[in-house]
N, C-alpha and C positions, 0 to 999 in steps of 0.2 A: 610172714613178710617175704617178699620176693628178693632174691639175690640180684645185685646189680649185674647188668649185662655188659660184656665187653665185646661188641660186635666187630666184625671186620668190615670196614667200609671200602668200597671200590667203585670205580666209574661204572655206570649202567651201560650195558652193551646190548645189541640187538638180540642176542641169544637169551637175555634175561626177560624178554617181553612176555613169554608164556607164564613164567612164575609170577611176574609182576601183575599180569592180568588176573590170575587166580586170587591173589591177595586183594587186588582192586575190587573184584566182584564180590568178595566176601565182606569187605569193609564199607563199600559204597554201592550197594546193589541198585539203587535207583538212578544214580548219576555217574556210574563208572566210566572211566575213559575207555576209548576204543583202541584197538591195536594200531590203527592208523595215526591216532593222536600221539601215542608214544613214539612211533617211527618218525613222525614229523619233528618232535622235540629232539630226538637223538640225532637227527640229520644236522642240527645246529649246535651240537655239543662238542665237536672236535675240530682241531686245526686252529690256525692263527685268527680266523674270523669267528670263532665260537662265541655264541651269545647265551648258551645254556650250560647248566651243570646239573646232571642227574647222577645220583649215586644209589647203590643198593647196599643193604646191610645183610651180611650172611653170618649164620651160626652153623659152623660145619658146612654141610652141603645145602642147607636150607636157607632160602631167602626169607628174612623176618621183617624187612622194612625197606622203604625206598623214599626218595625225596628228589624234588626238582626245582630249579630256579631258572628264570629267564631274566636277561638284562637288556636294557635299551638306554644307551646314554648313561645318565647318572641315576637311573631308576631300575631297581630290580623287583621282581615279583616272584614270591613263593608260589609255585605252580601246584605242588602237591607234597604232602608228607603222609606216610602211612606206616603203621606199626602193627604187626600181627597181634591179634587179640591176646594170645598167651604171653605176649611181651609187654603188655600195658603195665605201667607202674615200675618199669625197670630202668628208666632213664634213656631208653633208646630214642624217643622223640626229641629229647634235648641234644643227643649226639647228632642226630640228623639235622636239626635246625642249626646247630653250631657249624656244621659243615657248609650249609647253605649260606650262612652269614660270612664265613671265610671266603666263599666263592664271590659273594657280593663285593667284598673288599678287593679281591683280585680283579674284578671287573670295574673297580673304581666307582662304585655306586654310592651316592650320598643318601639314598632313601631306599627302603625295602617295604614293599606293599604286599598285602595278601587279602584274600577273601576266606572267610570261615563260616560254615553253616551256623546260623543263629542258635540252633539247638545243640551245637557241639561245645559244651561248656569245658570239657576236658582239654580240648585244643586251645580254646580261648585263654585258659589259665596258663598253659605253657607259653603262649605268645606274650602274655602280660609279664611273666617272669623274665622274659628276655628284653623287656622294655617297649614292646609294641603297644600302641594306643589305638583305641577305637576312634574312627573318624567319620563313620557313616554307615549306610546300609545300601544294599542292592536288592531291591524287591524282586522276588521270583527268580533269583539268580540260578538256583539249582533246579534243573529240570530233569525228568518230568514231574517231580514232586512239588514244584512251585514253592520251594523253601527259600526264605530270604538269606542273604549273606551279610555278615558283619565285615566291614572293610576296616583293616588295621594297618598302621604305618609305624615304622621304626626309622627315626632320623638320626644322623650322626650328631655327636655332641659338639663337633667343631665343623668348620667348612673344609676339612681336609679331603673331601671327595671319596671317602670310603666308609662303608657301613661300620657302625660302632662295634668293634670286636670285643671291647671290654664288656658289653652287655651280654655277649654270648657265653661268658663264663658264669653268669648268674643262672639260677634256675636249673642246677644239675639234678635236682630231685624232680620227678615227674609222676603224676598219677595217671598217666596214659599217653 
């Protein structure tokens, strides 16, 4: 059994992009984000007009995960969550998703959406534990492999205008 990880989370910065890209290419070889995509997201993650929250998880000097969220009005979108293969099953995915849901609350979002590869059952189970529900598909969303995406949504329990933080406390166990 894997020992639970207590990663150090911090804001992703430009100097993390090389390490993030290494992990990105390992985990998502067919549809990895480009350097420019990360630069673009980080450009919107600081200051009073920020609409993005990107974090990295470090274990010592090693980057072992990262995650990002975009917000627009009352809607947030989980852009990416990645965990190094040797950290699957440690709870790190839950830690990263919890941070994104906290950011959605800070952005005063009432809904959080995401797309997940239809063949990524490990991620789907994580999102379901946090209260996300499948609401549809995007055919051929992941390119160039032409893989469908499952669209999932988390809605607040009330009309308070913030993502349901209580659901982020569920699902602290993760299989990936």
